[in-house]
Wavefront OBJ file of the C-alpha trace (Angstrom):
o trace
v -9.564 30.565 -9.605
v -9.205 34.251 -10.113
v -6.272 36.026 -8.714
v -7.905 37.786 -6.038
v -8.771 33.759 -5.586
v -5.279 33.005 -5.650
v -4.045 35.853 -3.168
v -6.241 35.015 -0.430
v -5.469 31.179 -0.847
v -1.950 31.728 -1.092
v -0.827 31.878 3.744
v -2.933 27.929 2.660
v -0.031 26.909 -0.134
v 2.349 25.120 2.625
v -1.118 23.093 3.611
v -2.237 22.253 -0.112
v 1.225 20.754 -0.909
v 1.307 18.516 1.704
v -1.562 17.280 1.074
v -0.373 16.566 -2.344
v 3.094 14.799 -1.032
v 0.485 12.788 1.254
v -1.741 11.364 -1.491
v 1.285 11.075 -3.588
v 3.267 8.553 -1.085
v -0.539 6.867 -0.020
v -0.619 5.950 -4.083
v 2.880 4.709 -4.258
v 2.633 2.808 -0.777
v -0.722 1.387 -1.802
v 1.157 0.184 -5.523
v 4.025 -1.344 -3.887
v 1.392 -2.901 -0.883
v -0.998 -4.456 -4.027
v 1.920 -5.497 -6.800
v 1.724 -9.327 -7.546
v 5.765 -9.445 -7.620
v 5.723 -7.909 -4.437
v 3.316 -10.649 -3.546
v 4.909 -13.470 -4.976
v 8.088 -12.752 -2.974
v 6.199 -12.983 -0.094
v 4.776 -15.961 -1.200
v 7.498 -17.905 -1.743
v 9.350 -16.266 1.322
v 6.238 -17.529 3.520
v 6.729 -20.982 1.784
v 10.353 -20.703 2.530
v 9.423 -20.172 6.631
v 7.205 -22.934 6.501
v 10.105 -25.695 5.374
v 12.299 -24.463 7.577
v 10.148 -24.023 10.470
v 9.604 -20.729 11.430
v 5.875 -21.112 10.588
v 3.254 -23.843 11.523
v 0.535 -24.740 8.681
v -1.844 -22.591 10.498
v 0.285 -19.610 10.693
v 1.259 -20.194 6.640
v -2.694 -21.057 6.080
v -3.636 -17.427 8.112
v -0.750 -15.176 6.178
v -1.300 -16.583 2.521
v -4.722 -16.519 2.808
v -3.686 -12.519 3.600
v -2.274 -12.193 0.628
v -4.115 -13.668 -1.827
v -7.310 -11.191 -0.615
v -4.033 -8.504 -1.493
v -4.239 -10.242 -5.019
v -7.777 -9.959 -5.140
v -8.825 -6.545 -4.090
v -6.280 -4.476 -5.479
v -5.754 -0.941 -4.655
v -8.250 1.134 -3.761
v -10.846 -1.476 -2.968
v -10.945 -2.420 0.819
l 1 2 3 4 5 6 7 8 9 10 11 12 13 14 15 16 17 18 19 20 21 22 23 24 25 26 27 28 29 30 31 32 33 34 35 36 37 38 39 40 41 42 43 44 45 46 47 48 49 50 51 52 53 54 55 56 57 58 59 60 61 62 63 64 65 66 67 68 69 70 71 72 73 74 75 76 77 78
């Protein structure tokens, strides 16, 4: 892009910067959400909750399926 184009887009620079930051935040959130280690920790916590009687089998199965789906799908595959 030429100098004239850069000058014309200069007022939009804060918006472009904000959009870039938001994309970075979303990418990091997805990375953490689909991280296999995080899913494993959540599965362990869920198992402890079941053993402690905090949740029933049906709730355990539903939440376990959601966690396993996260592992299968991975980031960017909604």
